[in-house]
NUDO-455432 format. One record per residue (C-alpha): residue number from 1; residue in three letters; x, y, z. Coordinates in steps of 0.001 Angstrom, whole numbers, plus 524288, in hexadecimal, padded with zeros to 5 digits. Example, Ala and Ser with C-alpha at 12.3 -4.5 7.8 and 13.67 -1.06 7.14 Angstrom:
2
1  ALA  8300C  7EE6C  81E78
2  SER  83566  7FBDC  81BE4
% end
This chain:
94
1  UNK  80000  80000  80000
2  UNK  80B59  8093F  80262
3  UNK  80FB8  806D3  7F468
4  UNK  80231  80A1B  7EF50
5  UNK  80248  816B8  7F72E
6  UNK  80FC1  819E0  7F1C3
7  UNK  80B25  81823  7E3C9
8  UNK  7FED5  82004  7E660
9  UNK  8061C  82BE0  7EB89
10  UNK  81153  82B14  7E1BD
11  UNK  80B6A  8352F  7D875
12  UNK  809B2  83F2A  7E36B
13  UNK  8154C  83C7F  7EC68
14  UNK  82072  83507  7E62D
15  UNK  829A6  83566  7F1E4
16  UNK  81FBE  83033  7FB97
17  UNK  81B80  825E7  7F1CF
18  UNK  82990  8215D  7F082
19  UNK  82B25  820A5  7FF56
20  UNK  81E95  818CA  80090
21  UNK  822B6  80FB4  7F59D
22  UNK  82FA5  80D4F  7FC74
23  UNK  82886  80A55  80928
24  UNK  81FB7  800FE  801BE
25  UNK  82B8D  7F9D5  7FC6A
26  UNK  83280  7F943  80981
27  UNK  82FD8  7EFB1  81463
28  UNK  82B95  7FA96  81D88
29  UNK  81D18  7F75E  81BA3
30  UNK  81BD5  7EC7B  81194
31  UNK  824AD  7EB83  805D6
32  UNK  81DD2  7ED60  7F8CF
33  UNK  82566  7F059  7EC79
34  UNK  81D96  7FBCB  7E71F
35  UNK  8265D  7FDE6  7DB70
36  UNK  822E0  7F060  7D66A
37  UNK  81476  7F3F7  7D571
38  UNK  811CE  7F7DA  7C772
39  UNK  805EE  7FFEE  7CAEF
40  UNK  80DF5  8090B  7D3AF
41  UNK  81232  81142  7C81D
42  UNK  81245  81DE5  7CFF1
43  UNK  81CD4  81873  7D8E3
44  UNK  82552  81536  7CD3E
45  UNK  823A1  82351  7C8D0
46  UNK  827EA  827F7  7D64C
47  UNK  83496  82055  7D535
48  UNK  836A3  825E5  7C795
49  UNK  8341E  83390  7CD00
50  UNK  83C1A  832CD  7D99E
51  UNK  8468E  82920  7D56C
52  UNK  84C4D  81C81  7DA64
53  UNK  8545E  82375  7E4CF
54  UNK  847E4  8289E  7EAFF
55  UNK  8420C  81AF9  7EAA4
56  UNK  84E02  814FA  7F11E
57  UNK  84E11  81F9A  7FB89
58  UNK  83FA2  81D13  7FE5E
59  UNK  84236  80E76  7FF1B
60  UNK  84D4F  810D8  8089D
61  UNK  844A9  81932  81167
62  UNK  839D4  80F0E  810D7
63  UNK  8432F  80417  81431
64  UNK  846F4  80B09  820B9
65  UNK  838CB  80CCB  82525
66  UNK  83256  804B1  82F89
67  UNK  82462  8001C  82DC6
68  UNK  81F8D  80B66  8362F
69  UNK  827F6  81552  82EE7
70  UNK  8229E  810A2  821E0
71  UNK  81489  81130  82687
72  UNK  81682  81ED2  82C0F
73  UNK  81C52  8233E  81F23
74  UNK  810E3  81DA9  81768
75  UNK  806EB  823C0  820A2
76  UNK  80E17  830CE  82037
77  UNK  80D9D  830CE  81157
78  UNK  7FF11  82DC4  81196
79  UNK  7FCB8  838B6  81B69
80  UNK  804C5  8426A  81375
81  UNK  7FD34  83EF3  80729
82  UNK  7F052  8403F  80E69
83  UNK  7F438  84D7F  813E3
84  UNK  7F8C0  8522A  80698
85  UNK  7EBF7  84DF5  80044
86  UNK  7E415  8549F  80B03
87  UNK  7EBFA  8610F  80943
88  UNK  7E9DC  86101  7FA98
89  UNK  7DB69  85E8E  7FC89
90  UNK  7DA12  869DC  80626
91  UNK  7E13C  8730F  7FCF1
92  UNK  7D848  86F2B  7F1D0
93  UNK  7CC06  8710D  7FA0A
94  UNK  7CF9B  87EC7  7FE56
% end
């Protein structure tokens, strides 16, 4: 599910998507090779955009995360996206 979230936010936040993808691939929560999923085309675009060095750096950070650290990161990203969407909505309504 973290990989699906990563692919979903890739068009709007490439860096966070890459971090989430790296967490998804790590053993911090449950390893799932997101870059092997053909339907995650937005994640492939993120790697093309940010480069392999950025991917390796994200993988390194994810590898050092505990289960709790990884969950906190995922929840923080969700909260930041929610807050950003709420802010955009309030600006549009005013």
